[in-house]
C-alpha positions in Angstrom: 122.4 94.3 97.8 118.7 93.2 97.8 118.4 94.2 101.3 120.1 97.5 100.8 117.9 98.5 98.2 114.6 97.5 99.9 115.8 99.4 102.9 116.4 102.4 100.7 112.9 102.3 99.3 111.4 102.1 102.9 113.4 105.2 103.9 112.2 107.0 100.9 108.4 106.1 101.5 106.0 107.4 100.6 107.8 108.9 97.6 109.5 106.0 95.7 112.6 106.5 93.6 112.2 105.3 90.3 115.6 104.1 89.7 115.8 102.3 93.1 112.7 100.4 92.1 114.4 99.3 88.8 117.5 98.4 90.4 115.9 96.0 92.9 113.7 94.6 90.6 116.8 93.9 88.2 118.5 92.4 91.1 115.7 90.1 92.2 115.5 88.9 88.4 119.1 88.3 88.4 118.4 86.0 91.5 116.0 84.0 89.7 114.6 81.9 92.7 110.7 81.5 92.7 110.4 83.8 95.7 112.9 86.8 94.0 110.9 86.5 91.0 107.4 86.8 93.2 108.9 89.8 94.9 110.2 91.2 91.6 106.5 91.2 90.2 105.2 92.9 93.2 107.9 95.7 93.0 106.8 96.2 89.5 103.2 96.6 90.6 104.2 99.0 93.4 106.1 101.0 90.7 103.0 101.1 88.3 100.9 102.4 91.5 98.9 99.1 91.2 99.6 98.1 94.9 99.7 100.3 98.0 103.3 100.9 99.0 102.2 101.1 102.5 100.8 97.7 102.7 103.5 96.1 100.2 106.7 97.3 101.6 106.8 95.7 105.1 105.8 92.4 103.4 108.4 93.0 100.5 111.2 93.9 103.3 110.3 90.8 105.4 110.4 88.6 102.1 113.7 90.2 100.9 115.2 89.3 104.5 114.1 85.8 104.0 115.3 85.6 100.7 119.0 86.7 101.8 119.3 85.0 105.0 117.3 81.7 104.9 117.8 78.3 103.3 114.9 76.6 104.7 112.4 75.8 101.8 109.6 75.9 104.0 110.3 79.6 105.2 111.0 80.4 101.5 107.7 79.0 100.4 105.7 80.9 103.5 107.5 84.1 102.2 106.6 83.5 98.8 102.8 82.8 99.7 102.7 86.1 101.8 103.9 87.9 98.6 101.7 86.4 96.1 98.8 87.4 98.3 99.5 91.1 97.4 97.0 92.1 95.0 96.8 95.2 92.8 94.3 97.9 94.1 90.5 97.3 92.9 89.3 99.7 90.4 87.1 102.4 91.8 83.3 101.4 91.7 81.5 102.3 88.9 78.7 104.8 89.4 75.1 103.5 88.4 72.9 105.9 87.2 69.6 106.2 89.2 66.4 106.3 87.6 64.6 109.9 87.6 61.3 108.3 88.3 60.6 106.2 91.3 59.4 102.6 90.5 56.4 103.2 92.4 55.1 105.5 89.8 56.0 103.4 86.7 52.9 102.0 85.0 52.3 100.0 81.9 52.0 101.8 78.7 48.4 102.0 77.2 48.1 100.9 73.7 
């Protein structure tokens, strides 16, 4: 079920279906393993548009395949590490106001 849902999300990209995201998140939370919970957290961030789907979906698909098909603890930990490295998009840079007067023309005040 998990692999079918992530495959559906990849096929829908770049337009992601909210219902499919929620269904995948629920299936991952029901699984309850550390890898499934890590994937579920990133799925939530993708749904909230905090993580770029173009970057996250391939890594999530690989992690879901590992979750479903693999019993090796080291492979599961490696997949979890890869998923945990996905970070939310940074905020746009704050524009700093530039002074109207060049610093070279600033002089001390006369008193």
